[in-house]
Each structure stands twice: as structure tokens, then as C-alpha cells.
LUMVO-444481 format. One record per residue (C-alpha): residue in one letter; chain; x, y, z. Coordinates in Angstrom, 3 decimals. Example, Ala and Ser with C-alpha at 12.3 -4.5 7.8 and 13.67 -1.06 7.14 Angstrom:
<pts>
  nuza  lolum         u         v         w
     a      A    12.300    -4.500     7.800
     s      A    13.670    -1.060     7.140
</pts>
This chain:
<pts>
  nuza  lolum         u         v         w
     x      A    81.422     0.993    65.145
     x      A    79.884     2.139    68.423
     x      A    82.024     0.792    71.492
     x      A    78.875    -1.113    72.688
     x      A    79.171    -3.209    69.667
     x      A    82.604    -3.512    69.657
     x      A    82.299    -4.587    73.090
     x      A    79.966    -7.389    72.183
     x      A    82.318    -8.757    69.812
     x      A    84.910    -8.997    71.785
     x      A    82.970   -10.587    74.755
     x      A    81.604   -13.057    72.484
     x      A    85.408   -13.990    71.647
     x      A    86.931   -13.648    75.011
     x      A    84.461   -15.607    77.049
     x      A    84.199   -15.480    80.985
     x      A    87.192   -16.957    81.475
     x      A    90.168   -16.172    79.099
     x      A    93.166   -18.603    79.861
     x      A    94.245   -19.350    76.329
     x      A    95.642   -15.486    76.133
     x      A    96.440   -14.725    79.914
     x      A    98.694   -18.137    80.372
     x      A   101.315   -15.926    78.008
     x      A   103.701   -14.282    79.702
     x      A   102.700   -10.504    79.243
     x      A   105.725    -8.363    77.439
     x      A   105.876    -5.760    74.928
     x      A   105.618    -7.586    71.422
     x      A   105.758    -6.219    67.590
     x      A   103.323    -8.149    64.981
     x      A   101.962    -7.909    61.263
     x      A    98.857    -8.707    59.633
     x      A    99.844    -9.334    56.180
     x      A    97.970   -11.066    53.183
     x      A    98.562   -14.595    51.665
     x      A    96.564   -13.409    48.412
     x      A    95.565   -10.835    46.069
     x      A    92.496    -8.874    47.173
     x      A    90.614    -5.255    47.637
     x      A    90.812    -4.236    51.130
     x      A    88.018    -3.302    53.599
     x      A    87.461    -3.331    56.838
     x      A    90.515    -1.367    58.271
     x      A    88.571     0.970    60.273
     x      A    86.753    -1.981    62.116
     x      A    90.374    -3.387    62.930
     x      A    91.901    -0.437    63.627
     x      A    89.326     0.290    66.130
     x      A    89.530    -2.985    67.736
     x      A    93.584    -2.589    67.944
     x      A    93.151     0.826    69.928
     x      A    90.638    -0.820    72.264
     x      A    93.182    -3.235    73.115
     x      A    95.885    -0.038    73.465
     x      A    97.897    -1.551    70.492
     x      A    99.811     0.833    68.568
     x      A    99.047     0.392    64.941
     x      A   100.319     2.232    61.716
     x      A    98.840     1.043    58.160
     x      A    99.714     2.843    54.788
     x      A    96.319     1.380    53.403
     x      A    92.570     2.347    53.150
     x      A    89.155     0.655    52.473
     x      A    89.530     0.126    48.646
     x      A    92.943    -0.397    48.075
     x      A    94.303    -3.317    46.257
     x      A    97.076    -5.432    47.890
     x      A    99.111    -8.143    46.673
     x      A   100.130   -11.324    48.417
     x      A   102.682   -10.705    51.097
     x      A   102.184    -7.207    51.540
     x      A   101.951    -6.088    54.948
     x      A    98.615    -4.271    55.843
     x      A    99.119    -3.255    59.738
     x      A   102.409    -3.006    61.781
     x      A   101.598    -3.368    65.987
     x      A   103.516    -3.237    68.668
     x      A   101.838    -3.665    72.643
     x      A   101.010    -6.091    75.092
     x      A   101.141    -9.772    73.844
     x      A    98.086   -10.689    75.931
     x      A    96.394    -7.849    73.697
     x      A    97.741    -9.192    70.629
     x      A    96.773   -12.151    71.061
     x      A    93.226   -11.354    71.844
     x      A    92.690    -9.108    69.126
     x      A    94.307   -11.431    66.865
     x      A    91.359   -13.781    65.755
     x      A    88.318   -10.505    65.973
     x      A    90.571    -8.019    63.493
     x      A    91.248   -11.248    61.124
     x      A    87.711   -12.466    60.708
     x      A    86.373    -8.841    60.013
     x      A    89.031    -7.969    57.304
     x      A    88.818   -11.469    55.774
     x      A    84.917   -11.382    55.750
     x      A    85.032    -7.633    54.668
     x      A    87.722    -7.898    52.390
     x      A    86.239   -10.693    50.597
     x      A    82.857    -8.964    49.793
     x      A    85.314    -5.894    48.399
     x      A    87.155    -8.385    46.400
     x      A    84.474   -10.011    44.728
     x      A    82.540    -6.459    44.258
     x      A    85.389    -5.133    42.603
     x      A    85.715    -8.098    39.861
     x      A    82.383    -7.483    38.986
     x      A    82.503    -3.946    38.931
     x      A    85.288    -4.398    36.300
     x      A    83.142    -6.632    34.434
     x      A    80.269    -4.318    34.188
     x      A    82.353    -1.158    33.345
     x      A    83.796    -3.418    30.425
     x      A    80.226    -2.906    28.652
     x      A    78.108    -0.486    30.610
     x      A    77.749     2.438    32.871
     x      A    75.478     0.372    34.881
     x      A    75.808     0.806    38.826
     x      A    76.203    -2.693    40.617
     x      A    74.622    -2.655    43.700
     x      A    74.068    -5.054    46.675
     x      A    70.668    -6.234    48.309
     x      A    69.004    -6.291    51.896
     x      A    70.828    -9.829    51.807
     x      A    73.005    -9.594    54.752
     x      A    74.110   -11.166    58.417
     x      A    71.823    -9.927    60.711
     x      A    73.790    -7.230    62.898
     x      A    76.713    -6.851    60.128
     x      A    74.660    -4.932    57.277
     x      A    76.370    -1.408    57.421
     x      A    80.010    -2.999    57.597
     x      A    78.963    -5.343    54.726
     x      A    77.285    -2.780    52.896
     x      A    80.371    -0.478    53.902
     x      A    82.620    -3.218    52.238
     x      A    80.843    -3.056    48.809
     x      A    81.314     0.505    48.749
     x      A    85.408    -0.413    49.022
     x      A    84.513    -2.734    46.179
     x      A    82.973     0.320    43.908
     x      A    79.588    -0.989    44.383
     x      A    76.527     0.733    45.580
     x      A    74.974     0.260    48.552
     x      A    71.231     0.026    47.270
     x      A    68.880     0.429    50.458
     x      A    70.123     0.190    53.882
     x      A    66.690    -0.495    55.211
     x      A    62.979    -0.409    54.503
     x      A    62.658     3.482    55.411
     x      A    65.031     4.259    52.246
     x      A    62.686     3.800    49.119
     x      A    59.587     2.214    49.043
     x      A    59.849    -0.875    47.429
     x      A    56.905    -2.883    46.209
     x      A    57.523    -6.359    45.763
     x      A    55.681    -9.709    44.430
     x      A    54.144   -10.179    47.561
     x      A    52.697    -6.344    47.865
     x      A    51.362    -6.782    44.424
     x      A    49.630   -10.173    45.553
     x      A    47.855    -8.098    47.979
     x      A    46.839    -4.861    46.636
     x      A    47.498    -5.274    42.851
     x      A    49.730    -2.750    40.905
     x      A    47.641     0.176    40.951
     x      A    46.154     0.251    43.929
     x      A    49.821    -0.303    45.809
     x      A    51.400     2.461    43.661
     x      A    48.800     4.771    44.322
     x      A    48.962     4.017    48.177
     x      A    52.688     4.367    48.054
     x      A    52.786     8.071    46.159
     x      A    49.910     8.935    48.693
     x      A    52.262     8.105    51.491
     x      A    55.877     8.880    49.958
     x      A    57.914    11.898    51.508
     x      A    59.125    14.057    48.950
     x      A    62.207    12.812    49.356
     x      A    61.459     8.905    49.245
     x      A    61.539     7.205    45.565
     x      A    59.016     4.414    44.662
     x      A    60.276     1.019    42.793
     x      A    58.348    -1.349    41.627
     x      A    59.421    -5.244    41.228
     x      A    58.033    -6.663    37.897
     x      A    58.551   -10.126    36.352
     x      A    57.136    -9.584    32.561
     x      A    57.597    -7.055    29.862
     x      A    53.630    -6.250    30.172
     x      A    53.956    -5.341    33.769
     x      A    57.047    -2.812    33.682
     x      A    55.011    -1.393    30.681
     x      A    52.150    -1.280    32.951
     x      A    54.393     0.346    35.905
     x      A    56.206     2.712    33.732
     x      A    53.227     4.575    32.866
     x      A    52.244     5.113    36.387
     x      A    55.091     6.894    37.999
     x      A    57.334     5.343    39.544
     x      A    60.838     6.075    39.880
     x      A    62.722     2.787    39.338
     x      A    61.464    -0.607    37.864
     x      A    63.192    -3.963    39.032
     x      A    63.019    -6.309    36.505
     x      A    63.071    -9.758    38.956
     x      A    64.539   -13.043    37.704
     x      A    64.135   -12.407    34.082
     x      A    66.936   -13.646    31.783
     x      A    69.453   -11.413    29.788
     x      A    67.295   -11.721    26.697
     x      A    63.968   -10.595    28.380
     x      A    65.829    -7.687    30.080
     x      A    66.989    -6.465    26.328
     x      A    63.903    -6.993    24.977
     x      A    62.026    -4.840    27.739
     x      A    64.465    -2.077    27.932
     x      A    64.142    -1.377    24.174
     x      A    60.272    -1.632    24.197
     x      A    60.176     0.810    26.923
     x      A    62.767     3.018    24.811
     x      A    60.478     2.508    22.087
     x      A    57.049     3.478    23.870
     x      A    58.936     6.735    25.054
     x      A    58.773     5.403    28.834
     x      A    62.713     4.641    29.554
     x      A    63.593     8.084    30.032
     x      A    61.347     8.442    32.968
     x      A    62.471     5.858    34.845
     x      A    65.542     3.748    36.192
     x      A    65.762     0.121    35.112
     x      A    66.974    -2.589    37.581
     x      A    67.474    -5.975    37.246
     x      A    68.039    -8.349    39.988
     x      A    67.741   -12.361    40.901
     x      A    70.124   -15.102    40.097
     x      A    72.590   -13.086    38.801
     x      A    76.277   -14.221    39.212
     x      A    79.774   -13.461    38.167
     x      A    79.350   -15.981    35.705
     x      A    76.578   -14.381    33.833
     x      A    76.905   -10.956    34.755
     x      A    78.132    -9.995    31.354
     x      A    75.439   -10.710    29.538
     x      A    73.317    -8.711    32.071
     x      A    75.578    -5.813    31.646
     x      A    74.785    -5.705    27.900
     x      A    71.243    -4.977    27.914
     x      A    71.090    -1.454    28.740
     x      A    70.137    -1.542    32.577
     x      A    71.005     1.485    34.865
     x      A    71.360    -1.239    37.951
     x      A    72.607    -4.530    38.275
     x      A    71.754    -5.925    41.904
     x      A    73.182    -8.615    43.222
     x      A    72.489   -10.777    46.563
     x      A    75.382   -12.875    45.462
     x      A    78.224   -10.013    46.287
     x      A    77.781   -10.601    50.230
     x      A    76.255   -14.078    50.307
     x      A    79.087   -15.621    47.661
     x      A    81.738   -13.727    48.896
     x      A    84.700   -15.949    50.597
     x      A    87.007   -14.871    53.239
     x      A    89.942   -13.459    51.963
     x      A    93.033   -15.337    53.713
     x      A    94.937   -12.873    56.416
     x      A    97.088   -13.867    58.838
     x      A    99.120   -12.156    62.074
     x      A   102.845   -12.705    62.613
     x      A   104.674   -11.681    65.632
     x      A   108.184   -10.644    65.486
     x      A   110.328   -12.635    67.961
</pts>
């Protein structure tokens, strides 16, 4: 995290007149941050940046992606009592939010890996200003980041197709794409998947299709000799509850906005030694 970003978050939390922390006598203290429940960690480097900004001495045996149990100590801290209080909530907010994403992602990856080699990916449904950190948390849980921005890949979605049609949109994308950019097209039916597979795209996204529809589409593409030329991604209303059924369809990528927007925060806490 850049210092400018970090300082913006710190200023938001401290405000113009921090009496809450400064009324405490300043002295050297020690503290720990520990987990109140089992989780997959993410946000370790972000928390370290916060602690170091406040000149706290910090050590941890853990890295992003590590699995921990309830009552495990994540950080050992020493330094100014005032600085410790100022760093507390901001560090716990990042750790709780990002570890929640990593934990849900890890569970989803475990479900899919029991039935398939498909990647579990997130989407661009992220909190504005937090995308890089939230996608980092998905990586910590074993997932794939998908696109970081619109510039990473040319994705033609339903509104592109409404404005241009499949053939014109794909033709224009192929003319303008760099040799490093892949072209992905969103479809809603088997017939549309067969059409775009023959138009030279790299990835087909099966959007809002049931597991049965996805399975039939993948099998039809294979029979037509088109599957080997494209990656098949499935997306739309996929949750941890129905994930197993999608994992059995033979797709290459399962993308889930819920990895981020449905992840609950992990319960972590700071405790002073007195």
C-alpha cells in the first residue's frame, strides 16, 4: 500500500481531534492480535504497514494464505500506548475484511478441487478503492483474480452485444486488441456459445445458466470440436451452496462475485498486556 493511501485511511479514522487515544498516558506497552475463530489469513502486509507507520515494533510467524485456529496469536506488538490504540481498529478492519474473503475463497476452492481442476475466480464486484486488496485476499485463499481492470482483457458483455451484435463486436475487438489481450464474450444460451466459439474468441462466459444447461453446452462444444480452442467460464448467481454442481460441469473457470460481496468479516481482536 502506498503511503498516500495509508495516510488517507489513517486520517479518516483519527479525524481532526483524537481525544480518545491521546487522553491515555503515553508509555511503552505490549499487545497481541489474535483470532477468535478459524480462518485463512489475508492482509498481513497491510497490517504491518499500519503498525510500522505508527512506529510500533511488530513480529508475526504468519503470511497471507496461512490457516489459523481460534486463539492463535497473529501479531506480537510493542511500542507507544497511544500509537497502539490508533493502529488497533484500522489494522483489525483490514485483517477481518480481507481474511473473510480469503476464508470463503479457500472453502470454495476446496469444494471445486474435489470434482474438477477448474479455477475459482472473483470478479470486478469490489469496493471502490479496495480492489487490489480484495483481489489479493482472493489470491491468499487460492483463487484467481480475473481482471483487475477493463484494460486487462476485452470482455464483451450483454450490453455490448445489444449495441453491436456478436459478429460486429468480436470483429472490432479483434482489430483493436493488442497481441497480449484476450477476448472474452458473455453468452446466455448454448446456441450463442456455439456461434462465438467459431468466431475466434479466447474465452466464452456462460452467464446465468443452470448447472444442467452449462453441462449440455460444454458437451455440445466438445462434440463440435470447438471446446479445445476456447476456455469456458461460468458466472452468475453461483454461491457456496450450489458450487458443487457447477464444479461437475467441466468448465475451466468458475467466477463468483460472492467471494467478495458475500464474505463475512473474521472475528479478530487486540489484547494489551498489563
